Each structure stands twice: as C-alpha cells, then as structure tokens.
C-alpha positions in Angstrom: 15.1 42.3 56.6 12.7 39.6 56.6 9.5 39.6 54.4 7.6 37.2 56.8 4.5 38.8 58.5 4.5 38.9 62.2 1.1 37.4 61.9 2.6 34.1 60.9 4.5 33.9 64.2 1.7 31.8 66.0 1.7 28.5 67.9 2.1 25.6 65.6 3.2 27.7 62.7 5.0 26.0 60.0 8.2 28.2 59.4 10.5 25.5 58.3 13.5 27.0 56.4 12.1 30.5 56.7 14.5 33.6 57.0 13.6 35.4 60.3 17.1 36.8 60.7 18.2 40.3 61.7 14.8 41.4 63.0 13.1 42.4 66.2 10.1 40.2 66.6 9.2 41.5 70.1 7.4 39.0 72.3 5.9 36.0 70.4 4.2 32.7 71.0 5.6 29.9 68.8 4.7 27.0 71.0 4.9 23.8 68.9 5.9 25.6 65.9 8.1 24.0 63.1 11.3 26.2 62.8 13.5 23.5 61.4 16.3 24.9 59.5 15.1 28.3 60.1 17.5 31.3 59.8 17.1 33.3 63.1 20.7 34.7 63.1 20.9 38.0 65.1 17.2 38.1 65.5 15.5 39.6 68.6 13.1 37.7 70.7 13.9 38.8 74.2 11.6 39.3 77.1 9.4 42.6 77.2 6.6 44.4 78.9 3.1 44.3 77.7 1.0 47.3 77.2 -2.6 47.7 78.6 -5.0 45.5 76.8 -2.4 42.8 75.8 -2.3 41.2 79.1 -2.8 37.3 78.9 -2.6 34.6 81.4 -0.2 32.3 79.3 3.4 32.9 80.1 2.4 35.7 82.2 5.3 36.6 84.5 5.7 39.0 87.4 5.0 42.6 86.8 3.5 41.8 83.5 6.8 40.7 82.1 6.4 38.3 79.3 9.0 36.2 77.4 8.9 34.8 73.9 7.8 31.2 74.0 9.3 28.3 71.9 7.8 25.4 74.1 7.8 22.2 72.1 9.0 23.9 69.0 11.0 22.1 66.4 14.3 24.0 65.9 16.5 21.3 64.5 19.3 22.7 62.6 18.1 26.1 63.1 20.6 29.1 62.9 20.2 31.2 66.0 23.8 32.4 66.1 24.0 35.8 67.8 20.3 35.8 68.4 18.7 37.8 71.4 16.7 35.3 73.4 17.1 36.2 76.9 14.4 35.0 79.2 12.8 32.9 76.3 11.1 29.6 77.0 12.4 26.7 75.1 11.2 23.9 77.4 10.9 20.7 75.5 12.0 22.3 72.3 14.1 20.4 69.8 17.3 22.2 69.3 19.2 19.3 67.8 22.2 20.4 65.7 21.2 24.0 66.1 23.6 26.8 65.8 23.4 29.3 69.1 27.0 30.6 68.9 27.3 33.8 70.6 23.4 33.9 71.3 22.1 35.7 74.5 20.3 33.0 76.4 20.6 34.6 79.8 17.6 33.5 82.1 16.4 31.2 79.4 14.2 28.2 80.2 15.7 25.2 78.4 14.3 22.6 80.7 14.0 19.0 79.1 15.2 20.8 75.8 17.0 18.6 73.3 20.4 20.3 72.5 22.1 17.2 71.1 25.1 18.2 69.0 24.1 21.7 69.1 26.6 24.5 68.9 26.7 27.0 71.8 30.3 28.6 71.6 30.6 31.7 73.5 26.8 31.6 74.3 25.5 33.6 77.3 23.7 31.0 79.5 24.1 32.6 82.9 21.2 31.9 85.2 19.6 29.9 82.6 17.6 26.7 83.3 18.9 23.3 81.7 17.4 21.0 84.1 17.0 17.7 82.3 18.2 19.0 79.1 19.8 16.6 76.7 23.0 18.2 75.7 24.9 15.1 74.5 27.9 16.1 72.4 27.0 19.8 72.5 29.6 22.4 72.2 29.8 24.8 75.0 33.3 26.1 74.6 33.8 29.5 76.1 30.1 29.8 77.1 29.1 31.6 80.0 27.2 29.2 82.4 27.6 31.1 85.7 24.8 30.1 88.2 23.1 28.0 85.5 20.9 25.0 86.5 22.3 21.8 84.9 20.5 19.4 87.4 20.0 16.1 85.8 21.4 17.3 82.4 22.9 15.0 79.9 26.4 16.5 79.2 27.9 13.1 77.9 30.8 13.8 75.4 29.9 17.5 75.5 32.7 20.1 75.2 32.9 22.7 78.0 36.4 23.8 77.3 37.2 27.2 78.7 33.5 27.4 79.8 32.5 29.8 83.0 30.6 27.3 85.4 31.0 29.2 88.7 28.1 28.7 91.0 26.4 26.4 88.5 24.5 23.4 89.8 25.4 19.9 88.4 23.5 17.8 90.7 22.5 14.5 88.9 24.1 15.5 85.6 25.7 12.8 83.4 29.1 14.2 82.3 30.6 11.0 81.1 33.5 11.8 78.9 32.7 15.5 78.8 35.7 17.9 78.3 36.2 20.5 81.1 39.6 21.7 80.1 40.4 25.2 81.3 36.8 25.3 82.7 36.1 27.6 85.7 34.2 25.4 88.3 34.9 27.6 91.4 31.9 27.3 93.7 30.3 25.2 91.5 27.9 22.6 93.0 29.4 19.3 92.2 27.5 16.0 93.5 29.0 14.6 96.7 30.6 11.3 97.0 27.6 9.4 98.2 25.3 10.9 95.4 25.2 7.7 93.0 22.6 9.4 90.7 25.4 11.3 88.8 28.2 10.1 86.6 30.4 12.7 88.6 30.4 10.4 91.6 29.7 6.9 90.3 32.6 4.8 90.9 32.1 3.1 87.7 33.0 6.0 85.7 35.9 7.6 87.8 38.5 8.4 85.3 36.3 9.0 82.3 33.8 11.3 83.5 33.9 15.0 83.9 37.2 15.0 85.8 38.9 12.4 83.8 42.7 12.9 83.3 42.3 14.3 79.7 40.0 17.1 80.9 41.5 18.7 83.8 44.4 20.8 82.4 44.2 24.3 83.7 40.8 23.3 85.4 39.9 25.9 88.2 38.1 24.3 91.1 37.4 25.3 94.5 39.0 23.2 97.4 35.5 22.6 98.8 34.1 21.2 95.6 37.2 19.2 95.3 36.7 17.8 98.7 33.1 16.9 98.0 33.7 15.3 94.5 34.8 11.8 94.0 38.1 12.3 92.2 39.9 8.8 92.9 42.3 8.1 90.1 41.9 11.4 88.4 45.2 13.5 88.0 44.6 17.0 89.1 48.2 18.0 89.2 47.7 20.9 86.7 44.4 22.0 88.1 44.2 25.5 89.4 42.6 25.4 92.9 41.2 28.4 94.4 
C-alpha cells in the first residue's frame, strides 16, 4: 500500500515518480499535477458521490456525481495499467508513453489529451471522449472503443488491431497509416466521401489511410459505412461485411 498521504493529492502537486499503486484514492482533484513516471498500477480513482458538506462547484456533475480530475496533468511515462479511472477527467493531460493496458476508462474525458505512443492494450474506453486527442502511434490493440467519440483525433500510425469500434464516431479523424486489422467497425460513423477534413476520405491518402490494403484483413464493416466511406483502390476482399 502507498505511504503517500491523501493530503498530497491536490491541484499542481509534484508527485513525479511516486508510488500510488493498488490503492483506492476516491475522488481527487489533481489538475495540473506532475505525475510523470508515477506508478498508479491497479489504483482506483473512479467517479463517486459526495456526502453533505463536500459539495463543490468545480467538476460538479448531475446528481452530485463527481469524477476525479487530472486536467492538464503531466502523466508522461506513468504506469496506469489496470487502474480504475471510469468517468475521470483527463482533458489536456499529457499521457505520452503512459501505460494504460487493461485500464477502465469508460466514460472518461480525454478531450485534447496527448496519448502519443501510449499503450492502451485491452483498455475499456466505451463511451469515452477522445475528441481532438493526439494518439499518434498509440497502441489500442483489443481495446473496447464502442460508442467512443474520436472526432478530430489523431490516430496516425496507431494500432487498433482487434479493437471494438462499433458505433464509434471518427468524423475528422486522421488515421493515416493506422492499422485496423480485425477491428469491428460495424455501425461506426466514418466520414462521408465529400468530407475533406479527414484522412479517411481525402483522395491524397487513399490506400495508406485507415482502410489501406494491409489493414483490412478480417475487418468487420457495415455495408452502409462502406458505401459512405471513400475506399477506391482498397482491397476489401477479406473484409467481413455485416
């Protein structure tokens, strides 16, 4: 168990390299904190309900439901494998090269977060928001991204092999050279042919973007999404069409 006092878990705290693993920290506010190379493996920071007298306007959600906040925090290289982070707020946080393998990130806010080279293998991200997130070269293999908002996200060179992306939104996403082998994209919102804001549909990147020939083996895609996406020159002969 960590020997760190909960009193140190405050906005702007310097907790670089600290061991916060395998402990239930409840609802905390670590906005702007330095958690670089911090060990949060199997820690618990999920959302919870406040008791009378603890209500505060910041991060106050409906029905007094709060979520731990890491807004703008530095989590570069942090170990969050298996951590319980459901509903937490990581907006504008830096998670470069962080390990989030198997982490529970359901309903988490990762808007504009930096996830470059982060590992999220098998992570639970259903209903999460990654709008504008930079996930270049991130590893989402086997991750659950159902109903996830990936609007305007940078997925360039990311691995989404075997990921669940059904009902996800990829409008405006940059998925140049991303790998979607075996991914489930059924009912996934893919930019339409005339949407030039996304590398999914830009003619310049046909053949090297998300549906490049090397990345569609075993792909599960709805016929409607296929009709709406620009796939000229892409070999979908081995795709699984709903």
